N, CA, C and O atoms as a printed pandas DataFrame, in Angstrom:
     atom_number atom_name residue_name chain_id  residue_number  x_coord  y_coord  z_coord
0              1         N          ALA        A               1    0.840   -1.183    0.000
1              2        CA          ALA        A               1    0.000    0.000    0.000
2              3         C          ALA        A               1    0.882    1.242    0.000
3              4         O          ALA        A               1    1.940    1.268    0.629
4              5         N          SER        A               2    0.446    2.238   -0.691
5              6        CA          SER        A               2    1.192    3.486   -0.761
6              7         C          SER        A               2    1.207    4.163    0.608
7              8         O          SER        A               2    0.174    4.288    1.265
8              9         N          GLY        A               3    2.395    4.596    1.024
9             10        CA          GLY        A               3    2.511    5.286    2.306
10            11         C          GLY        A               3    2.526    4.371    3.513
11            12         O          GLY        A               3    2.358    4.831    4.643
12            13         N          GLY        A               4    2.727    3.072    3.288
13            14        CA          GLY        A               4    2.709    2.113    4.388
14            15         C          GLY        A               4    4.016    1.996    5.146
15            16         O          GLY        A               4    4.068    1.322    6.175
16            17         N          GLY        A               5    5.078    2.637    4.664
17            18        CA          GLY        A               5    6.358    2.605    5.363
18            19         C          GLY        A               5    7.296    1.488    4.936
19            20         O          GLY        A               5    8.296    1.229    5.605
20            21         N          LYS        A               6    6.981    0.821    3.822
21            22        CA          LYS        A               6    7.827   -0.288    3.364
22            23         C          LYS        A               6    9.244    0.178    3.064
23            24         O          LYS        A               6   10.207   -0.451    3.504
24            25         N          SER        A               7    9.382    1.250    2.333
25            26        CA          SER        A               7   10.714    1.764    1.986
26            27         C          SER        A               7   11.461    2.237    3.228
27            28         O          SER        A               7   12.668    2.026    3.349
28            29         N          THR        A               8   10.755    2.867    4.135
29            30        CA          THR        A               8   11.383    3.324    5.376
30            31         C          THR        A               8   11.889    2.139    6.186
31            32         O          THR        A               8   12.985    2.194    6.743
32            33         N          LEU        A               9   11.103    1.067    6.257
33            34        CA          LEU        A               9   11.529   -0.124    6.990
34            35         C          LEU        A               9   12.804   -0.707    6.390
35            36         O          LEU        A               9   13.724   -1.065    7.126
36            37         N          ILE        A              10   12.869   -0.807    5.071
37            38        CA          ILE        A              10   14.070   -1.337    4.418
38            39         C          ILE        A              10   15.262   -0.438    4.710
39            40         O          ILE        A              10   16.348   -0.931    5.013
40            41         N          GLN        A              11   15.073    0.873    4.623
41            42        CA          GLN        A              11   16.163    1.815    4.909
42            43         C          GLN        A              11   16.661    1.637    6.344
43            44         O          GLN        A              11   17.864    1.719    6.595
44            45         N          LEU        A              12   15.759    1.398    7.276
45            46        CA          LEU        A              12   16.154    1.142    8.668
46            47         C          LEU        A              12   16.897   -0.181    8.791
47            48         O          LEU        A              12   17.901   -0.268    9.497
48            49         N          LEU        A              13   16.405   -1.214    8.104
49            50        CA          LEU        A              13   17.018   -2.542    8.204
50            51         C          LEU        A              13   18.444   -2.574    7.683
51            52         O          LEU        A              13   19.295   -3.263    8.244
52            53         N          ILE        A              14   18.712   -1.833    6.611
53            54        CA          ILE        A              14   20.055   -1.879    6.033
54            55         C          ILE        A              14   20.964   -0.776    6.565
55            56         O          ILE        A              14   22.114   -0.658    6.143
56            57         N          GLY        A              15   20.450    0.031    7.490
57            58        CA          GLY        A              15   21.291    1.010    8.163
58            59         C          GLY        A              15   21.425    2.349    7.470
59            60         O          GLY        A              15   22.271    3.158    7.852
60            61         N          VAL        A              16   20.602    2.602    6.450
61            62        CA          VAL        A              16   20.646    3.914    5.796
62            63         C          VAL        A              16   20.045    4.960    6.728
63            64         O          VAL        A              16   20.588    6.056    6.871
64            65         N          TYR        A              17   18.926    4.622    7.361
65            66        CA          TYR        A              17   18.307    5.485    8.370
66            67         C          TYR        A              17   18.617    4.903    9.742
67            68         O          TYR        A              17   18.788    3.693    9.890
68            69         N          ARG        A              18   18.686    5.765   10.733
69            70        CA          ARG        A              18   18.847    5.346   12.128
70            71         C          ARG        A              18   17.529    5.620   12.849
71            72         O          ARG        A              18   16.954    6.700   12.722
72            73         N          GLN        A              19   17.069    4.653   13.590
73            74        CA          GLN        A              19   15.828    4.845   14.333
74            75         C          GLN        A              19   16.078    5.742   15.532
75            76         O          GLN        A              19   17.148    5.704   16.141
76            77         N          ASN        A              20   15.081    6.546   15.862
77            78        CA          ASN        A              20   15.235    7.431   17.016
78            79         C          ASN        A              20   14.320    7.023   18.165
79            80         O          ASN        A              20   14.329    7.651   19.223
80            81         N          ALA        A              21   13.535    5.979   17.957
81            82        CA          ALA        A              21   12.674    5.451   19.018
82            83         C          ALA        A              21   12.293    4.022   18.658
83            84         O          ALA        A              21   12.285    3.651   17.485
84            85         N          GLY        A              22   11.984    3.237   19.656
85            86        CA          GLY        A              22   11.545    1.870   19.419
86            87         C          GLY        A              22   12.684    0.948   19.023
87            88         O          GLY        A              22   13.859    1.296   19.144
88            89         N          SER        A              23   12.312   -0.242   18.544
89            90        CA          SER        A              23   13.320   -1.220   18.148
90            91         C          SER        A              23   12.770   -2.111   17.045
91            92         O          SER        A              23   11.557   -2.239   16.878
92            93         N          ILE        A              24   13.675   -2.720   16.300
93            94        CA          ILE        A              24   13.325   -3.703   15.280
94            95         C          ILE        A              24   13.989   -5.002   15.697
95            96         O          ILE        A              24   15.176   -5.031   16.022
96            97         N          ARG        A              25   13.210   -6.078   15.685
97            98        CA          ARG        A              25   13.716   -7.370   16.147
98            99         C          ARG        A              25   13.436   -8.463   15.120
99           100         O          ARG        A              25   12.442   -8.422   14.396
100          101         N          PHE        A              26   14.338   -9.437   15.077
101          102        CA          PHE        A              26   14.148  -10.675   14.341
102          103         C          PHE        A              26   14.213  -11.795   15.367
103          104         O          PHE        A              26   15.239  -11.982   16.021
104          105         N          ASN        A              27   13.113  -12.549   15.513
105          106        CA          ASN        A              27   13.072  -13.633   16.504
106          107         C          ASN        A              27   13.576  -13.168   17.869
107          108         O          ASN        A              27   14.397  -13.835   18.499
108          109         N          ASP        A              28   13.079  -12.022   18.315
109          110        CA          ASP        A              28   13.418  -11.425   19.615
110          111         C          ASP        A              28   14.855  -10.925   19.723
111          112         O          ASP        A              28   15.290  -10.564   20.816
112          113         N          GLU        A              29   15.597  -10.894   18.628
113          114        CA          GLU        A              29   16.971  -10.373   18.657
114          115         C          GLU        A              29   16.990   -8.991   18.005
115          116         O          GLU        A              29   16.495   -8.818   16.892
116          117         N          LEU        A              30   17.560   -8.016   18.699
117          118        CA          LEU        A              30   17.622   -6.646   18.187
118          119         C          LEU        A              30   18.504   -6.568   16.947
119          120         O          LEU        A              30   19.517   -7.260   16.849
120          121         N          THR        A              31   18.105   -5.711   15.997
121          122        CA          THR        A              31   18.923   -5.541   14.795
122          123         C          THR        A              31   20.322   -5.045   15.139
123          124         O          THR        A              31   21.287   -5.393   14.458
124          125         N          GLU        A              32   20.444   -4.237   16.190
125          126        CA          GLU        A              32   21.767   -3.745   16.592
126          127         C          GLU        A              32   22.667   -4.890   17.038
127          128         O          GLU        A              32   23.881   -4.846   16.842
128          129         N          ASP        A              33   22.066   -5.918   17.639
129          130        CA          ASP        A              33   22.847   -7.071   18.091
130          131         C          ASP        A              33   23.215   -7.999   16.934
131          132         O          ASP        A              33   24.253   -8.659   16.965
132          133         N          ILE        A              34   22.363   -8.042   15.923
133          134        CA          ILE        A              34   22.631   -8.890   14.756
134          135         C          ILE        A              34   23.733   -8.270   13.904
135          136         O          ILE        A              34   24.658   -8.959   13.472
136          137         N          GLY        A              35   23.627   -6.966   13.666
137          138        CA          GLY        A              35   24.600   -6.252   12.836
138          139         C          GLY        A              35   24.059   -6.029   11.435
139          140         O          GLY        A              35   23.471   -6.926   10.831
140          141         N          PHE        A              36   24.266   -4.833   10.931
141          142        CA          PHE        A              36   23.749   -4.479    9.615
142          143         C          PHE        A              36   24.382   -5.300    8.499
143          144         O          PHE        A              36   23.729   -5.580    7.494
144          145         N          GLU        A              37   25.638   -5.688    8.660
145          146        CA          GLU        A              37   26.300   -6.483    7.621
146          147         C          GLU        A              37   25.602   -7.825    7.449
147          148         O          GLU        A              37   25.402   -8.284    6.324
148          149         N          VAL        A              38   25.232   -8.455    8.560
149          150        CA          VAL        A              38   24.535   -9.746    8.507
150          151         C          VAL        A              38   23.160   -9.571    7.876
151          152         O          VAL        A              38   22.747  -10.375    7.040
152          153         N          ILE        A              39   22.458   -8.526    8.276
153          154        CA          ILE        A              39   21.125   -8.274    7.721
154          155         C          ILE        A              39   21.224   -8.014    6.228
155          156         O          ILE        A              39   20.444   -8.570    5.455
156          157         N          ARG        A              40   22.171   -7.177    5.807
157          158        CA          ARG        A              40   22.339   -6.884    4.377
158          159         C          ARG        A              40   22.648   -8.141    3.580
159          160         O          ARG        A              40   22.243   -8.262    2.423
160          161         N          ASP        A              41   23.360   -9.072    4.189
161          162        CA          ASP        A              41   23.719  -10.316    3.514
162          163         C          ASP        A              41   22.518  -11.242    3.351
163          164         O          ASP        A              41   22.521  -12.101    2.469
164          165         N          LYS        A              42   21.495  -11.083    4.186
165          166        CA          LYS        A              42   20.355  -11.998    4.208
166          167         C          LYS        A              42   19.130  -11.505    3.454
167          168         O          LYS        A              42   18.213  -12.288    3.204
168          169         N          ILE        A              43   19.087  -10.227    3.083
169          170        CA          ILE        A              43   17.904   -9.704    2.409
170          171         C          ILE        A              43   18.272   -9.179    1.029
171          172         O          ILE        A              43   19.438   -8.927    0.727
172          173         N          ALA        A              44   17.253   -9.023    0.210
173          174        CA          ALA        A              44   17.432   -8.440   -1.121
174          175         C          ALA        A              44   16.455   -7.280   -1.263
175          176         O          ALA        A              44   15.352   -7.308   -0.715
176          177         N          VAL        A              45   16.867   -6.287   -1.988
177          178        CA          VAL        A              45   16.021   -5.130   -2.242
178          179         C          VAL        A              45   15.793   -5.037   -3.738
179          180         O          VAL        A              45   16.740   -5.065   -4.524
180          181         N          VAL        A              46   14.520   -4.924   -4.131
181          182        CA          VAL        A              46   14.163   -4.743   -5.536
182          183         C          VAL        A              46   13.674   -3.311   -5.678
183          184         O          VAL        A              46   12.650   -2.936   -5.107
184          185         N          LEU        A              47   14.403   -2.523   -6.436
185          186        CA          LEU        A              47   14.071   -1.111   -6.598
186          187         C          LEU        A              47   12.864   -0.930   -7.508
187          188         O          LEU        A              47   12.647   -1.721   -8.426
188          189         N          GLN        A              48   12.085    0.109   -7.252
189          190        CA          GLN        A              48   10.918    0.387   -8.080
190          191         C          GLN        A              48   11.321    0.898   -9.455
191          192         O          GLN        A              48   10.662    0.595  -10.449
192          193         N          GLN        A              49   12.385    1.662   -9.518
193          194        CA          GLN        A              49   12.884    2.181  -10.784
194          195         C          GLN        A              49   14.102    1.367  -11.186
195          196         O          GLN        A              49   15.143    1.459  -10.535
196          197         N          PRO        A              50   13.998    0.570  -12.246
197          198        CA          PRO        A              50   15.146   -0.263  -12.629
198          199         C          PRO        A              50   16.324    0.581  -13.101
199          200         O          PRO        A              50   16.156    1.607  -13.760
200          201         N          ILE        A              51   17.506    0.125  -12.748
201          202        CA          ILE        A              51   18.739    0.762  -13.199
202          203         C          ILE        A              51   19.515   -0.280  -13.981
203          204         O          ILE        A              51   19.903   -1.310  -13.430
204          205         N          LEU        A              52   19.741   -0.023  -15.248
205          206        CA          LEU        A              52   20.492   -0.948  -16.088
206          207         C          LEU        A              52   21.772   -0.279  -16.551
207          208         O          LEU        A              52   21.776    0.881  -16.961
208          209         N          PHE        A              53   22.857   -1.034  -16.477
209          210        CA          PHE        A              53   24.145   -0.541  -16.917
210          211         C          PHE        A              53   24.440   -1.083  -18.305
211          212         O          PHE        A              53   24.020   -2.190  -18.641
212          213         N          ASN        A              54   25.142   -0.329  -19.098
213          214        CA          ASN        A              54   25.544   -0.769  -20.426
214          215         C          ASN        A              54   26.697   -1.751  -20.259
215          216         O          ASN        A              54   27.858   -1.418  -20.498
216          217         N          ASP        A              55   26.353   -2.968  -19.844
217          218        CA          ASP        A              55   27.350   -3.976  -19.513
218          219         C          ASP        A              55   26.710   -5.345  -19.689
219          220         O          ASP        A              55   25.657   -5.462  -20.315
220          221         N          THR        A              56   27.329   -6.369  -19.149
221          222        CA          THR        A              56   26.827   -7.728  -19.290
222          223         C          THR        A              56   25.586   -7.950  -18.429
223          224         O          THR        A              56   25.310   -7.194  -17.497
224          225         N          LEU        A              57   24.852   -8.998  -18.764
225          226        CA          LEU        A              57   23.691   -9.377  -17.969
226          227         C          LEU        A              57   24.113   -9.690  -16.535
227          228         O          LEU        A              57   23.442   -9.288  -15.585
228          229         N          ARG        A              58   25.230  -10.410  -16.380
229          230        CA          ARG        A              58   25.734  -10.750  -15.043
230          231         C          ARG        A              58   25.992   -9.482  -14.226
231          232         O          ARG        A              58   25.594   -9.398  -13.065
232          233         N          HIS        A              59   26.650   -8.510  -14.827
233          234        CA          HIS        A              59   26.956   -7.265  -14.112
234          235         C          HIS        A              59   25.672   -6.559  -13.691
235          236         O          HIS        A              59   25.587   -6.041  -12.577
236          237         N          ASN        A              60   24.668   -6.533  -14.574
237          238        CA          ASN        A              60   23.404   -5.892  -14.233
238          239         C          ASN        A              60   22.669   -6.637  -13.123
239          240         O          ASN        A              60   22.067   -6.005  -12.255
240          241         N          LEU        A              61   22.708   -7.957  -13.136
241          242        CA          LEU        A              61   22.000   -8.734  -12.117
242          243         C          LEU        A              61   22.690   -8.686  -10.764
243          244         O          LEU        A              61   22.027   -8.745   -9.729
244          245         N          THR        A              62   23.999   -8.580  -10.760
245          246        CA          THR        A              62   24.738   -8.584   -9.495
246          247         C          THR        A              62   25.181   -7.190   -9.065
247          248         O          THR        A              62   25.809   -7.034   -8.017
248          249         N          LEU        A              63   24.864   -6.190   -9.856
249          250        CA          LEU        A              63   25.304   -4.816   -9.599
250          251         C          LEU        A              63   26.808   -4.754   -9.375
251          252         O          LEU        A              63   27.301   -4.007   -8.531
252          253         N          GLY        A              64   27.522   -5.559  -10.153
253          254        CA          GLY        A              64   28.975   -5.556  -10.083
254          255         C          GLY        A              64   29.546   -6.454   -9.014
255          256         O          GLY        A              64   30.765   -6.561   -8.884
256          257         N          GLY        A              65   28.670   -7.118   -8.225
257          258        CA          GLY        A              65   29.142   -8.018   -7.164
258          259         C          GLY        A              65   29.630   -9.326   -7.745
259          260         O          GLY        A              65   29.755   -9.469   -8.961
260          261         N          HIS        A              66   29.902  -10.273   -6.879
261          262        CA          HIS        A              66   30.452  -11.554   -7.318
262          263         C          HIS        A              66   29.371  -12.502   -7.688
263          264         O          HIS        A              66   29.651  -13.634   -8.082
């Protein structure tokens, strides 16, 4: 739903935004205790506006990653 906070939640989960109140938990474990690197490794983000590079299909699918 539009305005439901989905993008804000993702930004909080990957550490782009910092929360100023409350907490986010996975199975009763705080995100601060898990670590943003672990969370980033476990989730995927699909952007609403596609970005394609003039490169190989592999490069576009992995955004230059491995």
